[in-house]
N, C-alpha and C positions, 0 to 999 in steps of 0.2 A: 605576772606576783614579784613583787619586792620580797627578797629575805628579809626575815627578821631579823632587826638591828637595836643596839640600846638604845639612840635616840628615842624611837619608834616607842621603844615598851616603857620607857619615860614619860612620853607623853599621852602614852594612852591611859596611864595609871595615874600619873600625876605629880609624882615622884617617887626619890628610891626607897624611902619607908615604903611606900604604899605596896611599889611591887614586892620588895620582902614580906609582909603580911598577906602580902596574897597565896602566898604560899611556903609560908612561914617558916623564912632566913632572916638572917638579921641583915640591918641595911648598910654592915661593912661588905656582906658575901655580894651582893648586889652590885656595891661600888667599885668592887674590884671587875667586872663587867667590863667598863669602862674602856679596860684597855685589853682583855682579852677576850672582848664578846659574848654574849648570850652561848652559854653550853648547850651544847646539843641536846641533851635530857632534859633542859629548863625549857627550849624552844616548842618542844612537843607540847609539854604541861600545858604551857602559858598559848597554844595555839586553841588548846581544847579549852582551857579556861575562861577562853577572849571570845569563843564560838565562832572561832576564825577569823576573827578582826585583826590579829596579829597572825602571821604565817610564818612556819618553821621553813627553816631551808628545805627545799627538794631533795638536795643530796643527804642530807640529814633523815629527811623521810625514807627514802632508799636505802640509806646504810641498816637502818635500826629495822625496817623490813626482813633486811636479809639477814641479820642476824636474828632476829624475833618472830619475825614473821606475822602472825594474823594480832598481837599483843600491840604491836607498832598501827594498826588498821584502828584497833579502841580506842589509843590515848589519843590519837592524831583524828579522831572520826568529826572533828567540827570541819574538817579541811573544807 
């Protein structure tokens, strides 16, 4: 499994604007991810939103699981 990356996210949704609308952000916020990568918390959100078509980095899931336990399981349940 390849962890989520910016190009795959844009390809899945079709545009920066579509990504932004999917989670209620502005397009410029999504544009910033080109240089910094998809934020960890957003990776979990997109994994669930896409029914697992896009996968959060396993290290992200483990980090959040250690911090929040079962709450991460429900947020990323589409894995």
